[in-house]
C-alpha positions as CSV (number, residue, x, y, z in Angstrom):
1,M,31.3,-139.7,184.1
2,R,31.5,-136.0,185.0
3,A,29.9,-133.0,183.5
4,V,30.1,-129.3,184.1
5,L,26.8,-127.9,182.9
6,Q,26.3,-124.2,182.4
7,R,23.1,-122.5,181.5
8,V,23.9,-120.1,178.7
9,S,22.2,-117.4,176.6
10,R,24.7,-118.2,173.8
11,A,27.9,-120.1,173.2
12,Q,30.1,-121.2,170.3
13,V,33.1,-123.4,169.7
14,S,35.9,-122.9,167.2
15,V,38.8,-125.1,166.1
16,G,41.6,-122.9,164.8
17,S,40.0,-120.0,163.1
18,Q,36.8,-121.9,162.1
19,K,33.6,-121.8,164.0
20,V,32.3,-125.4,164.2
21,A,29.1,-124.9,166.3
22,E,27.0,-122.2,167.9
23,I,23.9,-122.2,170.1
24,A,21.5,-119.7,171.6
25,T,19.6,-120.4,174.9
26,G,20.6,-123.8,176.4
27,F,23.4,-125.6,178.0
28,V,27.1,-125.9,177.5
29,I,28.1,-129.3,178.8
30,L,31.8,-130.1,179.4
31,L,31.9,-133.9,179.5
32,G,34.6,-136.0,181.1
33,I,34.6,-139.8,180.8
34,E,36.3,-142.3,183.2
35,P,37.6,-145.8,182.4
36,S,34.7,-147.4,184.4
37,D,32.0,-145.6,182.4
38,G,29.8,-147.3,179.9
39,Q,26.7,-146.7,177.8
40,A,24.4,-146.8,180.8
41,E,26.2,-143.9,182.4
42,A,26.1,-141.9,179.2
43,D,22.3,-142.5,178.8
44,Q,21.5,-141.7,182.4
45,L,23.5,-138.5,182.5
46,A,22.0,-137.3,179.2
47,K,18.5,-138.0,180.6
48,K,19.4,-136.0,183.8
49,C,20.6,-133.1,181.7
50,T,17.4,-133.0,179.7
51,E,15.2,-133.2,182.8
52,L,16.9,-130.7,185.1
53,R,14.7,-127.7,185.7
54,L,17.1,-124.8,185.4
55,F,15.3,-122.2,183.3
56,P,12.9,-119.6,184.7
57,D,9.1,-119.9,184.6
58,A,6.7,-116.9,184.4
59,Q,7.5,-116.2,188.1
60,G,11.2,-116.2,187.5
61,K,11.8,-119.5,189.4
62,A,14.1,-122.2,187.9
63,N,11.2,-124.5,187.0
64,R,11.5,-125.4,183.3
65,S,13.7,-127.9,181.5
66,I,15.8,-127.3,178.4
67,S,13.1,-129.0,176.3
68,E,10.4,-126.8,177.7
69,V,12.2,-123.6,176.7
70,G,13.3,-125.0,173.2
71,G,16.9,-124.9,174.2
72,Q,20.0,-126.4,172.6
73,A,23.1,-128.1,174.0
74,L,26.8,-127.6,173.1
75,V,28.7,-130.7,174.3
76,I,32.5,-130.4,174.6
77,S,34.7,-133.4,175.4
78,Q,36.8,-132.4,178.5
79,F,39.2,-135.1,179.8
80,T,40.7,-132.5,182.1
81,L,37.6,-132.8,184.4
82,L,39.2,-136.0,185.6
83,A,42.5,-134.4,186.6
84,D,44.1,-135.5,189.9
85,T,45.9,-132.5,191.5
86,Q,46.6,-134.1,194.9
87,R,50.4,-134.3,194.4
88,G,52.9,-132.0,192.8
89,R,52.2,-129.2,190.4
90,R,51.4,-131.1,187.3
91,P,47.9,-132.7,187.0
92,S,47.7,-136.4,186.4
93,F,45.1,-137.5,183.9
94,V,45.2,-141.3,184.5
95,G,41.6,-141.1,185.8
96,A,40.4,-140.2,182.3
97,A,39.3,-142.8,179.8
98,S,41.5,-143.3,176.7
99,P,40.4,-141.5,173.6
100,A,39.4,-144.9,172.1
101,Q,37.0,-145.6,174.9
102,A,35.9,-142.0,175.5
103,Q,34.9,-141.0,172.0
104,P,32.2,-143.6,171.5
105,L,30.7,-142.7,174.9
106,Y,30.9,-139.0,174.1
107,E,29.1,-139.6,170.8
108,R,26.5,-141.8,172.7
109,F,25.8,-139.0,175.2
110,V,25.3,-136.5,172.3
111,G,23.1,-139.0,170.4
112,R,21.0,-139.6,173.5
113,M,20.5,-135.9,174.1
114,R,19.3,-135.6,170.5
115,A,17.0,-138.6,170.9
116,L,15.5,-137.0,174.0
117,G,14.6,-134.0,171.8
118,V,17.4,-131.5,172.6
119,P,19.2,-130.2,169.5
120,S,22.8,-130.9,170.4
121,Y,26.0,-129.8,168.8
122,T,29.7,-130.6,169.4
123,G,33.2,-129.3,169.1
124,E,35.8,-131.6,167.6
125,F,36.8,-134.5,169.8
126,G,40.5,-134.4,170.8
127,A,41.1,-131.0,169.2
128,H,42.3,-127.8,170.8
129,M,39.2,-125.7,170.9
130,L,38.2,-122.2,171.8
131,V,34.8,-122.2,173.7
132,E,33.0,-118.9,174.1
133,I,30.3,-119.0,176.8
134,Q,27.8,-116.4,177.8
135,N,26.9,-118.0,181.2
136,D,23.3,-117.0,182.1
137,G,22.9,-116.4,185.9
138,P,25.7,-117.5,186.2
139,F,24.2,-121.0,186.6
140,T,26.8,-123.8,186.7
141,L,26.4,-127.3,188.1
142,I,28.8,-130.2,188.5
143,L,27.1,-133.6,187.7
144,V,28.6,-137.0,188.5
145,Q,27.1,-140.2,187.1
146,R,28.5,-143.4,188.6
147,R,27.9,-147.0,187.7
148,E,25.1,-148.4,189.8
149,G,25.7,-151.6,191.8
């Protein structure tokens, strides 16, 4: 499972001309799911996202978690994070899980974020979306969660 996590001061996602979600301070999380991923990876990555200390404390150091600042998350499914661009000019997406496998794990990840106390919103799985991000910092991390063992 891969995620691109961006600390934002605001973000929104639209499908067509309709805004489907909007957040203020928090994270935009672009989430890519691999065929080998399962519920454990979704749970572990959600926990990692809620515990990362990426928000400034009183001294301006990144020392506070999203929960500590009352932040929100906007989670967008992003199979293109698993693109293989080693050959040719057209990316291959064979490394991404099928929609039938990915959607329940995407929903599991979002549900786990909510259960951990972070109000979390989504785009529309599988839809063409317009994501507007006001990256704060900019602060962007790439997270990879692999099956243990």
